[in-house]
CHARMM-style PDB file with segment names, atoms N, HN, CA, C and O in Angstrom:
ATOM      1  N   MET     1    -126.553 -16.691 -13.117  1.00  0.00      PROA
ATOM      2  CA  MET     1    -127.341 -17.872 -12.769  1.00  0.00      PROA
ATOM      3  C   MET     1    -127.887 -17.636 -11.376  1.00  0.00      PROA
ATOM      4  O   MET     1    -127.174 -17.183 -10.482  1.00  0.00      PROA
ATOM      5  N   GLN     2    -129.211 -17.962 -11.198  1.00  0.00      PROA
ATOM      6  HN  GLN     2    -129.790 -18.330 -11.925  1.00  0.00      PROA
ATOM      7  CA  GLN     2    -129.838 -17.834  -9.887  1.00  0.00      PROA
ATOM      8  C   GLN     2    -130.362 -19.183  -9.455  1.00  0.00      PROA
ATOM      9  O   GLN     2    -130.922 -19.931 -10.257  1.00  0.00      PROA
ATOM     10  N   THR     3    -130.178 -19.493  -8.177  1.00  0.00      PROA
ATOM     11  HN  THR     3    -129.724 -18.886  -7.526  1.00  0.00      PROA
ATOM     12  CA  THR     3    -130.706 -20.692  -7.584  1.00  0.00      PROA
ATOM     13  C   THR     3    -131.426 -20.312  -6.303  1.00  0.00      PROA
ATOM     14  O   THR     3    -130.921 -19.510  -5.518  1.00  0.00      PROA
ATOM     15  N   THR     4    -132.616 -20.890  -6.085  1.00  0.00      PROA
ATOM     16  HN  THR     4    -133.026 -21.542  -6.723  1.00  0.00      PROA
ATOM     17  CA  THR     4    -133.426 -20.578  -4.898  1.00  0.00      PROA
ATOM     18  C   THR     4    -133.486 -21.769  -3.985  1.00  0.00      PROA
ATOM     19  O   THR     4    -133.666 -22.901  -4.433  1.00  0.00      PROA
ATOM     20  N   TYR     5    -133.335 -21.516  -2.712  1.00  0.00      PROA
ATOM     21  HN  TYR     5    -133.189 -20.596  -2.349  1.00  0.00      PROA
ATOM     22  CA  TYR     5    -133.374 -22.502  -1.632  1.00  0.00      PROA
ATOM     23  C   TYR     5    -134.349 -22.034  -0.576  1.00  0.00      PROA
ATOM     24  O   TYR     5    -134.765 -20.875  -0.569  1.00  0.00      PROA
ATOM     25  N   THR     6    -134.715 -22.944   0.320  1.00  0.00      PROA
ATOM     26  HN  THR     6    -134.377 -23.885   0.315  1.00  0.00      PROA
ATOM     27  CA  THR     6    -135.499 -22.560   1.502  1.00  0.00      PROA
ATOM     28  C   THR     6    -134.688 -22.896   2.741  1.00  0.00      PROA
ATOM     29  O   THR     6    -134.252 -24.033   2.922  1.00  0.00      PROA
ATOM     30  N   VAL     7    -134.486 -21.881   3.605  1.00  0.00      PROA
ATOM     31  HN  VAL     7    -134.839 -20.957   3.458  1.00  0.00      PROA
ATOM     32  CA  VAL     7    -133.725 -22.043   4.824  1.00  0.00      PROA
ATOM     33  C   VAL     7    -134.711 -22.168   6.002  1.00  0.00      PROA
ATOM     34  O   VAL     7    -135.621 -21.355   6.165  1.00  0.00      PROA
ATOM     35  N   GLU     8    -134.501 -23.185   6.791  1.00  0.00      PROA
ATOM     36  HN  GLU     8    -133.762 -23.846   6.659  1.00  0.00      PROA
ATOM     37  CA  GLU     8    -135.352 -23.370   7.977  1.00  0.00      PROA
ATOM     38  C   GLU     8    -134.588 -23.001   9.211  1.00  0.00      PROA
ATOM     39  O   GLU     8    -133.386 -23.252   9.298  1.00  0.00      PROA
ATOM     40  N   GLY     9    -135.273 -22.400  10.186  1.00  0.00      PROA
ATOM     41  HN  GLY     9    -136.250 -22.197  10.115  1.00  0.00      PROA
ATOM     42  CA  GLY     9    -134.678 -22.091  11.472  1.00  0.00      PROA
ATOM     43  C   GLY     9    -134.363 -20.623  11.684  1.00  0.00      PROA
ATOM     44  O   GLY     9    -133.963 -20.246  12.785  1.00  0.00      PROA
ATOM     45  N   MET    10    -134.526 -19.788  10.684  1.00  0.00      PROA
ATOM     46  HN  MET    10    -134.851 -20.095   9.790  1.00  0.00      PROA
ATOM     47  CA  MET    10    -134.270 -18.330  10.880  1.00  0.00      PROA
ATOM     48  C   MET    10    -135.445 -17.711  11.600  1.00  0.00      PROA
ATOM     49  O   MET    10    -136.604 -17.998  11.301  1.00  0.00      PROA
ATOM     50  N   THR    11    -135.121 -16.844  12.565  1.00  0.00      PROA
ATOM     51  HN  THR    11    -134.179 -16.611  12.807  1.00  0.00      PROA
ATOM     52  CA  THR    11    -136.207 -16.225  13.373  1.00  0.00      PROA
ATOM     53  C   THR    11    -136.104 -14.681  13.453  1.00  0.00      PROA
ATOM     54  O   THR    11    -137.013 -14.034  13.975  1.00  0.00      PROA
ATOM     55  N   CYS    12    -135.001 -14.089  12.938  1.00  0.00      PROA
ATOM     56  HN  CYS    12    -134.264 -14.614  12.514  1.00  0.00      PROA
ATOM     57  CA  CYS    12    -134.826 -12.671  13.091  1.00  0.00      PROA
ATOM     58  C   CYS    12    -133.859 -12.104  12.048  1.00  0.00      PROA
ATOM     59  O   CYS    12    -133.281 -12.836  11.245  1.00  0.00      PROA
ATOM     60  N   GLY    13    -133.706 -10.796  12.087  1.00  0.00      PROA
ATOM     61  HN  GLY    13    -134.175 -10.202  12.740  1.00  0.00      PROA
ATOM     62  CA  GLY    13    -132.832 -10.151  11.139  1.00  0.00      PROA
ATOM     63  C   GLY    13    -131.350 -10.549  11.296  1.00  0.00      PROA
ATOM     64  O   GLY    13    -130.586 -10.548  10.331  1.00  0.00      PROA
ATOM     65  N   HSD    14    -130.970 -10.890  12.541  1.00  0.00      PROA
ATOM     66  HN  HSD    14    -131.590 -10.891  13.325  1.00  0.00      PROA
ATOM     67  CA  HSD    14    -129.589 -11.356  12.720  1.00  0.00      PROA
ATOM     68  C   HSD    14    -129.376 -12.677  11.961  1.00  0.00      PROA
ATOM     69  O   HSD    14    -128.316 -12.886  11.371  1.00  0.00      PROA
ATOM     70  N   CYS    15    -130.375 -13.558  11.974  1.00  0.00      PROA
ATOM     71  HN  CYS    15    -131.236 -13.388  12.453  1.00  0.00      PROA
ATOM     72  CA  CYS    15    -130.288 -14.788  11.230  1.00  0.00      PROA
ATOM     73  C   CYS    15    -130.078 -14.555   9.741  1.00  0.00      PROA
ATOM     74  O   CYS    15    -129.244 -15.194   9.098  1.00  0.00      PROA
ATOM     75  N   VAL    16    -130.865 -13.614   9.211  1.00  0.00      PROA
ATOM     76  HN  VAL    16    -131.542 -13.095   9.733  1.00  0.00      PROA
ATOM     77  CA  VAL    16    -130.759 -13.264   7.786  1.00  0.00      PROA
ATOM     78  C   VAL    16    -129.363 -12.729   7.459  1.00  0.00      PROA
ATOM     79  O   VAL    16    -128.765 -13.094   6.447  1.00  0.00      PROA
ATOM     80  N   ALA    17    -128.858 -11.860   8.334  1.00  0.00      PROA
ATOM     81  HN  ALA    17    -129.343 -11.564   9.157  1.00  0.00      PROA
ATOM     82  CA  ALA    17    -127.500 -11.317   8.121  1.00  0.00      PROA
ATOM     83  C   ALA    17    -126.444 -12.364   8.157  1.00  0.00      PROA
ATOM     84  O   ALA    17    -125.513 -12.334   7.352  1.00  0.00      PROA
ATOM     85  N   ALA    18    -126.561 -13.323   9.097  1.00  0.00      PROA
ATOM     86  HN  ALA    18    -127.317 -13.347   9.751  1.00  0.00      PROA
ATOM     87  CA  ALA    18    -125.555 -14.375   9.244  1.00  0.00      PROA
ATOM     88  C   ALA    18    -125.549 -15.290   8.022  1.00  0.00      PROA
ATOM     89  O   ALA    18    -124.486 -15.624   7.499  1.00  0.00      PROA
ATOM     90  N   VAL    19    -126.718 -15.687   7.575  1.00  0.00      PROA
ATOM     91  HN  VAL    19    -127.581 -15.415   8.000  1.00  0.00      PROA
ATOM     92  CA  VAL    19    -126.799 -16.528   6.369  1.00  0.00      PROA
ATOM     93  C   VAL    19    -126.258 -15.783   5.169  1.00  0.00      PROA
ATOM     94  O   VAL    19    -125.472 -16.326   4.393  1.00  0.00      PROA
ATOM     95  N   THR    20    -126.674 -14.554   5.019  1.00  0.00      PROA
ATOM     96  HN  THR    20    -127.312 -14.113   5.650  1.00  0.00      PROA
ATOM     97  CA  THR    20    -126.190 -13.753   3.876  1.00  0.00      PROA
ATOM     98  C   THR    20    -124.699 -13.657   3.887  1.00  0.00      PROA
ATOM     99  O   THR    20    -124.070 -13.846   2.846  1.00  0.00      PROA
ATOM    100  N   GLU    21    -124.094 -13.368   5.034  1.00  0.00      PROA
ATOM    101  HN  GLU    21    -124.605 -13.215   5.880  1.00  0.00      PROA
ATOM    102  CA  GLU    21    -122.627 -13.195   5.117  1.00  0.00      PROA
ATOM    103  C   GLU    21    -121.894 -14.498   4.760  1.00  0.00      PROA
ATOM    104  O   GLU    21    -120.912 -14.471   4.019  1.00  0.00      PROA
ATOM    105  N   GLU    22    -122.357 -15.610   5.273  1.00  0.00      PROA
ATOM    106  HN  GLU    22    -123.155 -15.632   5.875  1.00  0.00      PROA
ATOM    107  CA  GLU    22    -121.671 -16.888   4.995  1.00  0.00      PROA
ATOM    108  C   GLU    22    -121.790 -17.319   3.532  1.00  0.00      PROA
ATOM    109  O   GLU    22    -120.812 -17.763   2.929  1.00  0.00      PROA
ATOM    110  N   VAL    23    -123.001 -17.186   2.960  1.00  0.00      PROA
ATOM    111  HN  VAL    23    -123.795 -16.826   3.449  1.00  0.00      PROA
ATOM    112  CA  VAL    23    -123.204 -17.611   1.592  1.00  0.00      PROA
ATOM    113  C   VAL    23    -122.462 -16.706   0.611  1.00  0.00      PROA
ATOM    114  O   VAL    23    -122.047 -17.179  -0.447  1.00  0.00      PROA
ATOM    115  N   LYS    24    -122.280 -15.428   0.922  1.00  0.00      PROA
ATOM    116  HN  LYS    24    -122.618 -15.043   1.781  1.00  0.00      PROA
ATOM    117  CA  LYS    24    -121.551 -14.485   0.069  1.00  0.00      PROA
ATOM    118  C   LYS    24    -120.101 -14.864  -0.066  1.00  0.00      PROA
ATOM    119  O   LYS    24    -119.438 -14.481  -1.030  1.00  0.00      PROA
ATOM    120  N   GLN    25    -119.599 -15.624   0.907  1.00  0.00      PROA
ATOM    121  HN  GLN    25    -120.138 -15.934   1.690  1.00  0.00      PROA
ATOM    122  CA  GLN    25    -118.156 -16.024   0.903  1.00  0.00      PROA
ATOM    123  C   GLN    25    -117.887 -17.183  -0.016  1.00  0.00      PROA
ATOM    124  O   GLN    25    -116.721 -17.505  -0.246  1.00  0.00      PROA
ATOM    125  N   ILE    26    -118.904 -17.833  -0.558  1.00  0.00      PROA
ATOM    126  HN  ILE    26    -119.851 -17.572  -0.371  1.00  0.00      PROA
ATOM    127  CA  ILE    26    -118.680 -18.947  -1.489  1.00  0.00      PROA
ATOM    128  C   ILE    26    -118.105 -18.404  -2.788  1.00  0.00      PROA
ATOM    129  O   ILE    26    -118.646 -17.453  -3.353  1.00  0.00      PROA
ATOM    130  N   PRO    27    -117.016 -18.994  -3.270  1.00  0.00      PROA
ATOM    131  CA  PRO    27    -116.420 -18.514  -4.509  1.00  0.00      PROA
ATOM    132  C   PRO    27    -117.467 -18.578  -5.673  1.00  0.00      PROA
ATOM    133  O   PRO    27    -118.200 -19.551  -5.847  1.00  0.00      PROA
ATOM    134  N   GLY    28    -117.470 -17.489  -6.428  1.00  0.00      PROA
ATOM    135  HN  GLY    28    -116.874 -16.699  -6.287  1.00  0.00      PROA
ATOM    136  CA  GLY    28    -118.382 -17.417  -7.598  1.00  0.00      PROA
ATOM    137  C   GLY    28    -119.710 -16.760  -7.290  1.00  0.00      PROA
ATOM    138  O   GLY    28    -120.427 -16.384  -8.217  1.00  0.00      PROA
ATOM    139  N   VAL    29    -120.068 -16.606  -6.028  1.00  0.00      PROA
ATOM    140  HN  VAL    29    -119.485 -16.912  -5.274  1.00  0.00      PROA
ATOM    141  CA  VAL    29    -121.354 -15.982  -5.666  1.00  0.00      PROA
ATOM    142  C   VAL    29    -121.214 -14.490  -5.822  1.00  0.00      PROA
ATOM    143  O   VAL    29    -120.291 -13.873  -5.290  1.00  0.00      PROA
ATOM    144  N   THR    30    -122.141 -13.922  -6.559  1.00  0.00      PROA
ATOM    145  HN  THR    30    -122.891 -14.423  -6.991  1.00  0.00      PROA
ATOM    146  CA  THR    30    -122.124 -12.474  -6.805  1.00  0.00      PROA
ATOM    147  C   THR    30    -123.144 -11.713  -6.026  1.00  0.00      PROA
ATOM    148  O   THR    30    -122.988 -10.514  -5.796  1.00  0.00      PROA
ATOM    149  N   ASP    31    -124.221 -12.404  -5.603  1.00  0.00      PROA
ATOM    150  HN  ASP    31    -124.348 -13.378  -5.791  1.00  0.00      PROA
ATOM    151  CA  ASP    31    -125.285 -11.746  -4.823  1.00  0.00      PROA
ATOM    152  C   ASP    31    -126.072 -12.768  -4.045  1.00  0.00      PROA
ATOM    153  O   ASP    31    -126.235 -13.909  -4.478  1.00  0.00      PROA
ATOM    154  N   VAL    32    -126.569 -12.347  -2.872  1.00  0.00      PROA
ATOM    155  HN  VAL    32    -126.437 -11.420  -2.520  1.00  0.00      PROA
ATOM    156  CA  VAL    32    -127.385 -13.194  -2.009  1.00  0.00      PROA
ATOM    157  C   VAL    32    -128.542 -12.403  -1.533  1.00  0.00      PROA
ATOM    158  O   VAL    32    -128.364 -11.278  -1.065  1.00  0.00      PROA
ATOM    159  N   ALA    33    -129.762 -12.953  -1.634  1.00  0.00      PROA
ATOM    160  HN  ALA    33    -129.906 -13.867  -2.014  1.00  0.00      PROA
ATOM    161  CA  ALA    33    -130.978 -12.305  -1.105  1.00  0.00      PROA
ATOM    162  C   ALA    33    -131.691 -13.284  -0.211  1.00  0.00      PROA
ATOM    163  O   ALA    33    -132.027 -14.386  -0.646  1.00  0.00      PROA
ATOM    164  N   VAL    34    -131.931 -12.908   1.036  1.00  0.00      PROA
ATOM    165  HN  VAL    34    -131.658 -12.013   1.389  1.00  0.00      PROA
ATOM    166  CA  VAL    34    -132.573 -13.748   2.027  1.00  0.00      PROA
ATOM    167  C   VAL    34    -133.827 -13.079   2.511  1.00  0.00      PROA
ATOM    168  O   VAL    34    -133.809 -11.897   2.853  1.00  0.00      PROA
ATOM    169  N   THR    35    -134.898 -13.800   2.545  1.00  0.00      PROA
ATOM    170  HN  THR    35    -134.912 -14.761   2.267  1.00  0.00      PROA
ATOM    171  CA  THR    35    -136.175 -13.280   3.023  1.00  0.00      PROA
ATOM    172  C   THR    35    -136.594 -14.047   4.253  1.00  0.00      PROA
ATOM    173  O   THR    35    -136.786 -15.261   4.189  1.00  0.00      PROA
ATOM    174  N   LEU    36    -136.738 -13.365   5.372  1.00  0.00      PROA
ATOM    175  HN  LEU    36    -136.582 -12.378   5.424  1.00  0.00      PROA
ATOM    176  CA  LEU    36    -137.039 -13.997   6.674  1.00  0.00      PROA
ATOM    177  C   LEU    36    -138.419 -14.659   6.647  1.00  0.00      PROA
ATOM    178  O   LEU    36    -138.563 -15.794   7.102  1.00  0.00      PROA
ATOM    179  N   GLU    37    -139.419 -13.978   6.129  1.00  0.00      PROA
ATOM    180  HN  GLU    37    -139.302 -13.056   5.760  1.00  0.00      PROA
ATOM    181  CA  GLU    37    -140.804 -14.424   6.246  1.00  0.00      PROA
ATOM    182  C   GLU    37    -141.014 -15.810   5.625  1.00  0.00      PROA
ATOM    183  O   GLU    37    -141.698 -16.641   6.222  1.00  0.00      PROA
ATOM    184  N   ASP    38    -140.458 -16.073   4.472  1.00  0.00      PROA
ATOM    185  HN  ASP    38    -139.903 -15.397   3.988  1.00  0.00      PROA
ATOM    186  CA  ASP    38    -140.642 -17.356   3.838  1.00  0.00      PROA
ATOM    187  C   ASP    38    -139.408 -18.229   3.807  1.00  0.00      PROA
ATOM    188  O   ASP    38    -139.454 -19.348   3.296  1.00  0.00      PROA
ATOM    189  N   GLY    39    -138.293 -17.733   4.352  1.00  0.00      PROA
ATOM    190  HN  GLY    39    -138.255 -16.824   4.768  1.00  0.00      PROA
ATOM    191  CA  GLY    39    -137.058 -18.483   4.398  1.00  0.00      PROA
ATOM    192  C   GLY    39    -136.370 -18.622   3.044  1.00  0.00      PROA
ATOM    193  O   GLY    39    -135.525 -19.499   2.866  1.00  0.00      PROA
ATOM    194  N   ARG    40    -136.717 -17.785   2.111  1.00  0.00      PROA
ATOM    195  HN  ARG    40    -137.404 -17.072   2.256  1.00  0.00      PROA
ATOM    196  CA  ARG    40    -136.172 -17.876   0.770  1.00  0.00      PROA
ATOM    197  C   ARG    40    -134.743 -17.346   0.712  1.00  0.00      PROA
ATOM    198  O   ARG    40    -134.445 -16.260   1.209  1.00  0.00      PROA
ATOM    199  N   LEU    41    -133.869 -18.132   0.097  1.00  0.00      PROA
ATOM    200  HN  LEU    41    -134.111 -19.014  -0.307  1.00  0.00      PROA
ATOM    201  CA  LEU    41    -132.494 -17.785  -0.144  1.00  0.00      PROA
ATOM    202  C   LEU    41    -132.275 -17.858  -1.631  1.00  0.00      PROA
ATOM    203  O   LEU    41    -132.392 -18.927  -2.230  1.00  0.00      PROA
ATOM    204  N   VAL    42    -131.960 -16.739  -2.226  1.00  0.00      PROA
ATOM    205  HN  VAL    42    -131.865 -15.871  -1.739  1.00  0.00      PROA
ATOM    206  CA  VAL    42    -131.673 -16.684  -3.677  1.00  0.00      PROA
ATOM    207  C   VAL    42    -130.206 -16.384  -3.842  1.00  0.00      PROA
ATOM    208  O   VAL    42    -129.720 -15.340  -3.405  1.00  0.00      PROA
ATOM    209  N   VAL    43    -129.499 -17.300  -4.474  1.00  0.00      PROA
ATOM    210  HN  VAL    43    -129.893 -18.148  -4.829  1.00  0.00      PROA
ATOM    211  CA  VAL    43    -128.058 -17.155  -4.695  1.00  0.00      PROA
ATOM    212  C   VAL    43    -127.802 -16.825  -6.174  1.00  0.00      PROA
ATOM    213  O   VAL    43    -128.207 -17.584  -7.055  1.00  0.00      PROA
ATOM    214  N   THR    44    -127.159 -15.743  -6.437  1.00  0.00      PROA
ATOM    215  HN  THR    44    -126.830 -15.127  -5.722  1.00  0.00      PROA
ATOM    216  CA  THR    44    -126.758 -15.406  -7.815  1.00  0.00      PROA
ATOM    217  C   THR    44    -125.266 -15.681  -7.940  1.00  0.00      PROA
ATOM    218  O   THR    44    -124.468 -15.265  -7.099  1.00  0.00      PROA
ATOM    219  N   SER    45    -124.910 -16.382  -8.993  1.00  0.00      PROA
ATOM    220  HN  SER    45    -125.558 -16.719  -9.676  1.00  0.00      PROA
ATOM    221  CA  SER    45    -123.516 -16.744  -9.182  1.00  0.00      PROA
ATOM    222  C   SER    45    -123.107 -16.759 -10.629  1.00  0.00      PROA
ATOM    223  O   SER    45    -123.946 -16.837 -11.526  1.00  0.00      PROA
ATOM    224  N   THR    46    -121.800 -16.682 -10.854  1.00  0.00      PROA
ATOM    225  HN  THR    46    -121.119 -16.618 -10.125  1.00  0.00      PROA
ATOM    226  CA  THR    46    -121.262 -16.731 -12.243  1.00  0.00      PROA
ATOM    227  C   THR    46    -121.336 -18.092 -12.812  1.00  0.00      PROA
ATOM    228  O   THR    46    -121.491 -18.244 -14.024  1.00  0.00      PROA
ATOM    229  N   ASP    47    -121.228 -19.142 -11.953  1.00  0.00      PROA
ATOM    230  HN  ASP    47    -121.103 -19.018 -10.968  1.00  0.00      PROA
ATOM    231  CA  ASP    47    -121.271 -20.537 -12.364  1.00  0.00      PROA
ATOM    232  C   ASP    47    -122.161 -21.298 -11.371  1.00  0.00      PROA
ATOM    233  O   ASP    47    -122.452 -20.771 -10.297  1.00  0.00      PROA
ATOM    234  N   PRO    48    -122.594 -22.497 -11.692  1.00  0.00      PROA
ATOM    235  CA  PRO    48    -123.377 -23.261 -10.729  1.00  0.00      PROA
ATOM    236  C   PRO    48    -122.561 -23.457  -9.416  1.00  0.00      PROA
ATOM    237  O   PRO    48    -121.357 -23.713  -9.451  1.00  0.00      PROA
ATOM    238  N   VAL    49    -123.248 -23.328  -8.283  1.00  0.00      PROA
ATOM    239  HN  VAL    49    -124.226 -23.119  -8.255  1.00  0.00      PROA
ATOM    240  CA  VAL    49    -122.607 -23.490  -6.959  1.00  0.00      PROA
ATOM    241  C   VAL    49    -123.006 -24.852  -6.444  1.00  0.00      PROA
ATOM    242  O   VAL    49    -124.170 -25.249  -6.492  1.00  0.00      PROA
ATOM    243  N   ASP    50    -121.997 -25.562  -5.945  1.00  0.00      PROA
ATOM    244  HN  ASP    50    -121.051 -25.240  -5.905  1.00  0.00      PROA
ATOM    245  CA  ASP    50    -122.225 -26.892  -5.408  1.00  0.00      PROA
ATOM    246  C   ASP    50    -123.232 -26.827  -4.229  1.00  0.00      PROA
ATOM    247  O   ASP    50    -123.053 -26.044  -3.296  1.00  0.00      PROA
ATOM    248  N   PHE    51    -124.253 -27.634  -4.290  1.00  0.00      PROA
ATOM    249  HN  PHE    51    -124.398 -28.270  -5.049  1.00  0.00      PROA
ATOM    250  CA  PHE    51    -125.314 -27.684  -3.244  1.00  0.00      PROA
ATOM    251  C   PHE    51    -124.690 -27.898  -1.862  1.00  0.00      PROA
ATOM    252  O   PHE    51    -125.061 -27.222  -0.902  1.00  0.00      PROA
ATOM    253  N   ASP    52    -123.758 -28.822  -1.763  1.00  0.00      PROA
ATOM    254  HN  ASP    52    -123.456 -29.371  -2.543  1.00  0.00      PROA
ATOM    255  CA  ASP    52    -123.154 -29.140  -0.451  1.00  0.00      PROA
ATOM    256  C   ASP    52    -122.421 -27.911   0.116  1.00  0.00      PROA
ATOM    257  O   ASP    52    -122.377 -27.720   1.331  1.00  0.00      PROA
ATOM    258  N   ARG    53    -121.859 -27.100  -0.751  1.00  0.00      PROA
ATOM    259  HN  ARG    53    -121.895 -27.256  -1.738  1.00  0.00      PROA
ATOM    260  CA  ARG    53    -121.191 -25.890  -0.291  1.00  0.00      PROA
ATOM    261  C   ARG    53    -122.185 -24.888   0.301  1.00  0.00      PROA
ATOM    262  O   ARG    53    -121.881 -24.214   1.285  1.00  0.00      PROA
ATOM    263  N   VAL    54    -123.364 -24.794  -0.297  1.00  0.00      PROA
ATOM    264  HN  VAL    54    -123.611 -25.341  -1.097  1.00  0.00      PROA
ATOM    265  CA  VAL    54    -124.409 -23.914   0.225  1.00  0.00      PROA
ATOM    266  C   VAL    54    -124.886 -24.453   1.604  1.00  0.00      PROA
ATOM    267  O   VAL    54    -125.085 -23.696   2.554  1.00  0.00      PROA
ATOM    268  N   VAL    55    -125.055 -25.771   1.663  1.00  0.00      PROA
ATOM    269  HN  VAL    55    -124.893 -26.386   0.891  1.00  0.00      PROA
ATOM    270  CA  VAL    55    -125.481 -26.390   2.936  1.00  0.00      PROA
ATOM    271  C   VAL    55    -124.478 -26.091   4.036  1.00  0.00      PROA
ATOM    272  O   VAL    55    -124.864 -25.742   5.152  1.00  0.00      PROA
ATOM    273  N   GLU    56    -123.171 -26.227   3.724  1.00  0.00      PROA
ATOM    274  HN  GLU    56    -122.858 -26.511   2.818  1.00  0.00      PROA
ATOM    275  CA  GLU    56    -122.140 -25.940   4.680  1.00  0.00      PROA
ATOM    276  C   GLU    56    -122.155 -24.485   5.158  1.00  0.00      PROA
ATOM    277  O   GLU    56    -122.003 -24.202   6.347  1.00  0.00      PROA
ATOM    278  N   ALA    57    -122.341 -23.577   4.203  1.00  0.00      PROA
ATOM    279  HN  ALA    57    -122.464 -23.807   3.238  1.00  0.00      PROA
ATOM    280  CA  ALA    57    -122.339 -22.100   4.528  1.00  0.00      PROA
ATOM    281  C   ALA    57    -123.526 -21.804   5.396  1.00  0.00      PROA
ATOM    282  O   ALA    57    -123.380 -21.049   6.357  1.00  0.00      PROA
ATOM    283  N   VAL    58    -124.714 -22.356   5.122  1.00  0.00      PROA
ATOM    284  HN  VAL    58    -124.832 -22.970   4.342  1.00  0.00      PROA
ATOM    285  CA  VAL    58    -125.884 -22.101   5.894  1.00  0.00      PROA
ATOM    286  C   VAL    58    -125.711 -22.657   7.301  1.00  0.00      PROA
ATOM    287  O   VAL    58    -126.091 -22.003   8.273  1.00  0.00      PROA
ATOM    288  N   ALA    59    -125.154 -23.834   7.423  1.00  0.00      PROA
ATOM    289  HN  ALA    59    -124.845 -24.365   6.634  1.00  0.00      PROA
ATOM    290  CA  ALA    59    -124.885 -24.456   8.758  1.00  0.00      PROA
ATOM    291  C   ALA    59    -123.889 -23.596   9.530  1.00  0.00      PROA
ATOM    292  O   ALA    59    -124.037 -23.393  10.735  1.00  0.00      PROA
ATOM    293  N   GLU    60    -122.872 -23.092   8.828  1.00  0.00      PROA
ATOM    294  HN  GLU    60    -122.752 -23.257   7.849  1.00  0.00      PROA
ATOM    295  CA  GLU    60    -121.829 -22.295   9.494  1.00  0.00      PROA
ATOM    296  C   GLU    60    -122.420 -20.995  10.068  1.00  0.00      PROA
ATOM    297  O   GLU    60    -121.902 -20.451  11.044  1.00  0.00      PROA
ATOM    298  N   ALA    61    -123.504 -20.505   9.455  1.00  0.00      PROA
ATOM    299  HN  ALA    61    -123.924 -20.947   8.662  1.00  0.00      PROA
ATOM    300  CA  ALA    61    -124.134 -19.252   9.925  1.00  0.00      PROA
ATOM    301  C   ALA    61    -124.883 -19.433  11.235  1.00  0.00      PROA
ATOM    302  O   ALA    61    -125.102 -18.467  11.966  1.00  0.00      PROA
ATOM    303  N   GLY    62    -125.275 -20.659  11.533  1.00  0.00      PROA
ATOM    304  HN  GLY    62    -125.096 -21.444  10.939  1.00  0.00      PROA
ATOM    305  CA  GLY    62    -126.024 -20.898  12.770  1.00  0.00      PROA
ATOM    306  C   GLY    62    -126.782 -22.241  12.664  1.00  0.00      PROA
ATOM    307  O   GLY    62    -126.466 -23.105  11.847  1.00  0.00      PROA
ATOM    308  N   ASP    63    -127.778 -22.359  13.521  1.00  0.00      PROA
ATOM    309  HN  ASP    63    -128.035 -21.657  14.185  1.00  0.00      PROA
ATOM    310  CA  ASP    63    -128.547 -23.593  13.557  1.00  0.00      PROA
ATOM    311  C   ASP    63    -129.675 -23.562  12.509  1.00  0.00      PROA
ATOM    312  O   ASP    63    -130.864 -23.569  12.828  1.00  0.00      PROA
ATOM    313  N   TYR    64    -129.230 -23.528  11.239  1.00  0.00      PROA
ATOM    314  HN  TYR    64    -128.264 -23.522  10.980  1.00  0.00      PROA
ATOM    315  CA  TYR    64    -130.180 -23.431  10.120  1.00  0.00      PROA
ATOM    316  C   TYR    64    -129.928 -24.595   9.177  1.00  0.00      PROA
ATOM    317  O   TYR    64    -128.812 -25.108   9.098  1.00  0.00      PROA
ATOM    318  N   THR    65    -130.965 -25.009   8.464  1.00  0.00      PROA
ATOM    319  HN  THR    65    -131.871 -24.592   8.529  1.00  0.00      PROA
ATOM    320  CA  THR    65    -130.821 -26.058   7.493  1.00  0.00      PROA
ATOM    321  C   THR    65    -131.560 -25.674   6.177  1.00  0.00      PROA
ATOM    322  O   THR    65    -132.481 -24.857   6.171  1.00  0.00      PROA
ATOM    323  N   LEU    66    -131.125 -26.281   5.109  1.00  0.00      PROA
ATOM    324  HN  LEU    66    -130.376 -26.945   5.113  1.00  0.00      PROA
ATOM    325  CA  LEU    66    -131.859 -26.087   3.835  1.00  0.00      PROA
ATOM    326  C   LEU    66    -132.967 -27.158   3.741  1.00  0.00      PROA
ATOM    327  O   LEU    66    -132.744 -28.333   4.033  1.00  0.00      PROA
ATOM    328  N   ALA    67    -134.111 -26.731   3.343  1.00  0.00      PROA
ATOM    329  HN  ALA    67    -134.292 -25.776   3.105  1.00  0.00      PROA
ATOM    330  CA  ALA    67    -135.257 -27.680   3.222  1.00  0.00      PROA
ATOM    331  C   ALA    67    -135.268 -28.236   1.799  1.00  0.00      PROA
ATOM    332  OT1 ALA    67    -136.131 -29.046   1.459  1.00  0.00      PROA
TER     333      ALA     67
END
C-alpha cells in the first residue's frame, strides 16, 4: 500500500534524510521516498498507517508539517 503526502518546510538534503529516517521507524512501513523539490513523501506499508502517526514522525524530524 502506498500513501502520498506533501511535507512543508524542507529546504535541503538533511531535511529529506531526517524525514525519511523518522517515517521509516513507523511500524509497518516498508519504504519511504522523499522528494525535496516538491515536498512529496511516499510511504509504502504493509497495512494502512495512521495519519496522526505520520504527522508525529514528520514533526519529530524537524520543523516540518504535512500539507
